[in-house]
C-alpha positions as CSV (number, residue, x, y, z in Angstrom):
1,G,-91.5,-12.8,86.4
2,M,-87.8,-11.9,86.1
3,L,-86.9,-15.4,85.0
4,F,-89.4,-15.3,82.1
5,F,-88.3,-11.7,81.3
6,F,-84.9,-13.0,80.4
7,A,-86.5,-15.8,78.4
8,G,-88.5,-13.2,76.4
9,Y,-85.5,-10.8,76.2
10,E,-83.2,-13.4,74.7
11,I,-85.6,-14.3,71.9
12,D,-84.4,-12.4,68.9
13,F,-87.1,-13.1,66.3
14,R,-85.0,-11.8,63.5
15,R,-82.4,-14.5,64.4
16,I,-84.7,-17.5,64.7
17,R,-87.1,-16.6,61.8
18,G,-87.2,-19.0,58.9
19,E,-86.0,-22.6,59.4
20,P,-85.1,-22.4,63.1
21,L,-88.6,-21.1,64.0
22,R,-90.4,-23.5,61.6
23,L,-88.6,-26.5,63.0
24,A,-89.2,-25.3,66.5
25,V,-93.0,-25.1,65.9
26,W,-93.2,-28.5,64.3
27,G,-91.0,-29.9,67.0
28,W,-93.2,-28.6,69.8
29,L,-96.4,-29.8,68.1
30,L,-94.8,-33.3,67.7
31,S,-93.9,-33.1,71.4
32,L,-97.5,-32.2,72.3
33,V,-98.8,-35.2,70.4
34,L,-96.3,-37.5,72.1
35,A,-97.0,-36.0,75.5
36,Y,-100.8,-36.3,75.2
37,S,-100.6,-39.8,73.8
38,I,-98.3,-40.9,76.7
39,G,-100.4,-39.0,79.2
40,G,-103.5,-40.8,77.8
41,L,-101.9,-44.2,78.3
42,L,-100.8,-43.2,81.9
43,A,-104.3,-42.0,82.7
44,W,-105.8,-45.2,81.2
45,A,-103.5,-47.2,83.4
46,G,-104.5,-45.2,86.5
47,I,-101.0,-43.8,87.0
48,V,-102.1,-40.2,86.6
49,L,-105.5,-38.5,86.8
50,S,-105.4,-36.1,83.8
51,L,-103.6,-36.6,80.5
52,I,-104.0,-32.8,79.7
53,Y,-102.1,-31.6,82.8
54,T,-99.5,-34.3,82.8
55,G,-99.0,-34.1,79.1
56,S,-98.7,-30.3,79.2
57,A,-96.1,-30.5,81.9
58,M,-94.0,-32.9,79.9
59,A,-94.0,-30.7,76.7
60,T,-92.0,-27.7,78.1
61,T,-88.5,-26.4,77.8
62,A,-86.8,-24.2,80.5
63,I,-85.0,-21.9,78.1
64,G,-85.0,-19.1,80.8
65,T,-83.1,-21.5,83.1
66,L,-80.7,-22.5,80.2
67,I,-79.8,-19.1,78.9
68,P,-77.2,-18.2,81.6
69,I,-75.6,-21.6,81.1
70,L,-75.5,-21.2,77.3
71,S,-74.3,-17.7,77.5
72,D,-71.4,-18.6,79.9
73,N,-70.3,-21.3,77.5
74,G,-70.5,-19.1,74.3
75,E,-73.4,-21.1,72.8
76,M,-75.7,-18.1,72.3
77,R,-73.4,-16.9,69.4
78,T,-73.4,-20.2,67.6
79,R,-75.4,-21.7,64.8
80,F,-76.4,-24.5,67.2
81,G,-77.5,-21.9,69.7
82,T,-79.8,-20.4,67.1
83,Y,-81.7,-23.7,66.6
84,L,-81.8,-24.2,70.4
85,L,-83.1,-20.7,71.0
86,G,-85.9,-21.3,68.6
87,A,-86.8,-24.7,70.1
88,G,-86.6,-23.2,73.6
89,A,-88.7,-20.1,72.7
90,V,-91.5,-22.2,71.3
91,G,-91.2,-24.8,74.0
92,E,-91.7,-22.1,76.6
93,F,-94.2,-19.8,74.9
94,G,-96.4,-22.6,73.7
95,P,-97.0,-24.0,77.2
96,I,-97.6,-20.5,78.5
97,L,-100.5,-20.1,76.0
98,L,-101.7,-23.6,77.0
99,I,-101.8,-22.5,80.7
100,T,-103.7,-19.3,79.7
101,L,-106.2,-20.8,77.3
102,V,-106.7,-24.4,78.4
103,L,-105.5,-25.0,81.9
104,S,-106.8,-21.9,83.6
105,A,-110.0,-22.0,85.7
106,Q,-111.8,-19.7,83.3
107,G,-113.6,-20.9,80.1
108,T,-111.6,-21.1,76.9
109,L,-113.6,-18.3,75.2
110,K,-113.3,-16.0,78.2
111,S,-109.6,-16.7,78.5
112,A,-109.1,-16.0,74.8
113,V,-110.9,-12.6,75.1
114,I,-108.7,-11.7,78.1
115,L,-105.6,-12.9,76.3
116,I,-106.4,-10.7,73.3
117,A,-106.9,-7.7,75.6
118,F,-103.6,-8.4,77.2
119,I,-101.9,-8.7,73.8
120,V,-103.4,-5.3,72.7
121,V,-102.0,-3.6,75.8
122,A,-98.6,-5.3,75.4
123,V,-98.4,-4.4,71.7
124,G,-99.4,-0.8,72.6
125,A,-96.6,-0.7,75.2
126,A,-94.2,-2.1,72.7
127,V,-95.1,0.5,70.0
128,M,-94.7,3.3,72.6
129,A,-91.4,2.0,73.8
130,V,-90.0,1.6,70.2
131,R,-91.1,5.1,69.2
132,S,-90.1,7.0,72.4
133,L,-86.8,5.3,73.2
134,P,-84.8,6.9,70.4
135,R,-85.7,10.4,71.8
136,G,-84.8,9.5,75.4
137,W,-81.9,7.0,74.8
138,S,-79.3,9.7,75.2
139,V,-80.6,10.5,78.7
140,M,-80.6,6.8,79.7
141,Q,-77.0,6.5,78.4
142,R,-75.9,9.4,80.5
143,T,-77.5,7.9,83.6
144,I,-76.5,4.2,83.1
145,E,-73.5,4.6,85.3
146,S,-75.0,7.1,87.8
147,S,-77.2,6.5,90.8
148,N,-80.2,7.4,88.7
149,Q,-80.1,4.0,86.8
150,L,-83.1,5.2,84.7
151,A,-82.9,2.4,82.1
152,V,-82.8,-0.3,84.7
153,R,-85.7,1.3,86.7
154,L,-87.8,1.5,83.6
155,A,-87.2,-2.2,82.8
156,V,-88.1,-3.2,86.3
157,V,-91.3,-1.1,86.2
158,L,-92.3,-2.7,82.9
159,I,-91.8,-6.2,84.3
160,F,-93.9,-5.5,87.4
161,A,-96.5,-3.6,85.5
162,L,-97.1,-6.4,82.9
163,V,-96.9,-9.2,85.6
164,S,-99.4,-7.3,87.7
165,L,-101.7,-6.7,84.6
166,A,-101.5,-10.4,83.7
167,N,-102.3,-11.5,87.2
168,T,-105.2,-9.0,87.5
169,L,-106.7,-10.2,84.3
170,G,-106.6,-13.8,85.5
171,L,-103.7,-14.8,83.2
172,D,-100.6,-16.5,84.4
173,L,-98.0,-14.0,85.6
174,L,-95.4,-15.8,83.6
175,L,-96.9,-14.3,80.4
176,G,-96.4,-10.8,81.8
177,G,-92.7,-11.3,82.4
178,F,-92.3,-13.0,79.0
179,A,-94.0,-10.0,77.2
180,A,-91.9,-7.5,79.1
181,G,-88.7,-9.2,77.9
182,I,-89.9,-9.2,74.3
183,I,-90.9,-5.5,74.5
184,T,-87.5,-4.5,76.0
185,R,-85.6,-6.4,73.2
186,L,-87.7,-4.7,70.5
187,A,-87.2,-1.3,72.0
188,L,-83.4,-1.7,72.3
189,R,-82.9,-3.1,68.8
190,G,-79.7,-1.9,67.2
191,R,-78.3,-0.1,70.3
192,E,-75.2,-0.9,72.3
193,V,-76.7,-2.4,75.5
194,H,-73.9,-4.6,77.0
195,V,-73.7,-2.4,80.1
196,F,-77.5,-2.4,80.5
197,E,-77.7,-6.1,80.0
198,S,-75.0,-6.6,82.6
199,K,-76.9,-4.6,85.1
200,L,-80.2,-6.4,84.5
201,T,-78.4,-9.8,84.7
202,A,-76.8,-8.8,88.0
203,L,-80.2,-7.7,89.3
204,G,-82.1,-10.7,88.0
205,Y,-79.8,-13.7,88.5
206,G,-78.1,-12.1,91.6
207,F,-81.2,-11.2,93.5
208,F,-84.7,-12.0,92.1
209,I,-84.3,-15.3,90.3
210,P,-82.6,-17.2,93.1
211,F,-85.8,-16.7,95.1
212,F,-87.8,-18.7,92.5
213,F,-85.5,-21.7,93.1
214,I,-85.5,-21.2,96.8
215,V,-89.3,-21.1,97.0
216,S,-89.7,-24.0,94.6
217,G,-87.4,-26.0,96.9
218,M,-89.4,-25.0,100.0
219,R,-92.7,-26.0,98.3
220,F,-91.3,-29.3,97.0
221,D,-93.4,-32.0,98.7
222,V,-90.6,-34.4,99.7
223,D,-93.0,-36.4,102.0
224,S,-95.3,-37.3,99.1
225,L,-92.3,-38.4,97.0
226,V,-90.7,-40.7,99.6
227,S,-93.9,-42.0,101.2
228,S,-94.3,-44.7,98.6
229,P,-92.1,-46.7,96.1
230,G,-94.7,-45.8,93.5
231,A,-94.0,-42.1,93.8
232,M,-90.2,-42.6,93.3
233,A,-90.9,-44.9,90.4
234,K,-93.0,-42.1,88.8
235,L,-90.1,-39.7,89.2
236,V,-87.8,-42.0,87.3
237,L,-90.5,-42.6,84.7
238,F,-91.1,-38.8,84.1
239,F,-87.4,-38.1,84.0
240,G,-87.2,-40.5,81.1
241,L,-90.4,-39.3,79.5
242,F,-89.1,-35.7,79.4
243,L,-86.3,-36.9,77.2
244,V,-88.7,-38.9,75.0
245,V,-91.3,-36.1,74.6
246,R,-88.8,-33.2,73.9
247,G,-85.8,-35.2,72.7
248,V,-87.4,-37.3,69.9
249,P,-88.5,-34.2,67.8
250,A,-84.9,-32.9,68.0
251,L,-83.5,-36.2,66.8
252,V,-86.0,-36.6,64.0
253,L,-86.7,-33.1,62.6
254,Y,-83.2,-31.6,62.6
255,R,-81.5,-34.3,60.5
256,R,-80.9,-31.9,57.6
257,V,-79.4,-29.1,59.6
258,L,-77.5,-30.7,62.5
259,D,-75.3,-33.8,62.7
260,A,-76.1,-36.7,65.1
261,R,-74.0,-35.3,68.0
262,D,-75.5,-31.8,67.9
263,R,-79.0,-33.3,67.6
264,A,-78.4,-35.3,70.7
265,A,-77.2,-32.2,72.5
266,L,-80.3,-30.3,71.3
267,A,-82.4,-33.2,72.6
268,F,-80.9,-33.0,76.1
269,F,-81.1,-29.2,76.3
270,S,-84.7,-29.1,75.0
271,S,-85.7,-31.7,77.6
272,T,-84.5,-29.5,80.5
273,Q,-87.6,-28.4,82.5
274,L,-88.6,-26.8,85.7
275,P,-90.4,-23.4,85.9
276,L,-93.5,-24.4,83.8
277,V,-93.6,-27.8,85.4
278,V,-93.9,-26.1,88.8
279,A,-96.6,-23.7,87.4
280,I,-98.7,-26.5,85.7
281,T,-98.6,-28.9,88.7
282,T,-99.6,-26.1,91.0
283,I,-102.7,-25.3,88.8
284,A,-103.5,-29.1,88.5
285,L,-103.3,-29.5,92.3
286,D,-105.6,-26.5,92.9
287,A,-108.1,-27.9,90.3
288,G,-108.0,-31.4,91.9
289,K,-106.7,-32.9,88.6
290,M,-103.4,-34.3,90.0
291,R,-102.3,-36.3,93.0
292,S,-99.7,-34.7,95.3
293,S,-97.5,-37.7,94.6
294,T,-97.7,-37.2,90.9
295,A,-97.0,-33.4,91.2
296,A,-94.0,-34.2,93.5
297,A,-92.7,-36.8,91.0
298,L,-93.0,-34.3,88.1
299,V,-91.3,-31.5,89.9
300,G,-88.6,-33.9,91.2
301,A,-88.0,-35.1,87.7
302,A,-87.8,-31.5,86.4
303,I,-85.3,-30.6,89.1
304,L,-83.2,-33.7,88.2
305,S,-83.4,-32.6,84.5
306,T,-81.9,-29.2,85.3
307,L,-79.1,-30.9,87.1
308,V,-78.3,-33.6,84.5
309,F,-79.4,-32.7,81.0
310,P,-77.5,-29.4,80.6
311,L,-74.3,-31.1,81.7
312,V,-74.8,-33.9,79.1
313,G,-75.6,-31.3,76.4
314,L,-72.5,-29.3,77.2
315,H,-70.4,-32.4,77.1
316,L,-71.7,-33.3,73.7
317,R,-70.9,-29.8,72.5
318,R,-67.4,-29.7,74.0
319,G,-64.9,-28.4,71.4
320,R,-67.5,-27.4,68.9
321,T,-68.5,-23.9,70.0
322,E,-65.5,-22.0,68.5
323,H,-66.0,-23.7,65.1
324,D,-69.8,-22.9,65.0
325,L,-69.9,-19.1,65.6
326,V,-72.2,-17.1,63.4
327,E,-72.6,-13.3,62.8
328,L,-75.6,-12.1,64.8
329,P,-78.0,-9.5,63.4
330,D,-77.4,-5.9,64.6
């Protein structure tokens, strides 16, 4: 929940609106077509059981995992970072909707009704936060450096409340964390929040989020992966397919706005995956729609993508960050 809170919190819709968002939507739709087409071929060949689950897992982007890497390297304040943020936002939010509407155990109509109910509650919380925060902001500012920590406590309560609500309604808890991040960003618009962000970052990346990666590692089925050469071959296959599914749209659709080197960097960053791959493979295993060896290969390829692709992307962007800075909206 905390990991996806930061994914939602970093998405400034005023910044990515227009061409970055339009290209991101078309890019993800193209990725979905590629993923389902490739998934269909793999299912026809008997390599996987379900094109839907396998394809959905390949059409994701781990923007929540990338954000600290991008922030530390100054990319969040660049023109390139704006396009990557748009691609990552859609590449993360789109699959979350797929999990909610298509991949859940409930019927599509029932899931849609529940999702609408959740959105109504989330929008109501956002409106209340935006309207009430100006009156109480001075109190939060006075307590931001005291033991009270009111602003941080409210943010954590919001995360847990929406995650719990999403889980209770039968939605994926990732949606709750994502919505909490968006609401917090909207409520704090136009205010100086560097100290607040620093405290949340310390809490999230220093305490909560490491548990996600620890638990993911503990649940990683190494035995299924190393038990046969076929499983290892699928890991290599999926590692390459991540780059095809998410990288090709970046190379094709961004020709007018980014040069070849930046498009290649965008392709590698966009192909970085992990949290949603873990979520989708877990759902698929529970539904009996995926072999354990395939799930292990997908998760193993996603782990490898988080180790390799960001390093390649940063190498391609080396020396370009300081010449690509843009003025961010207040």
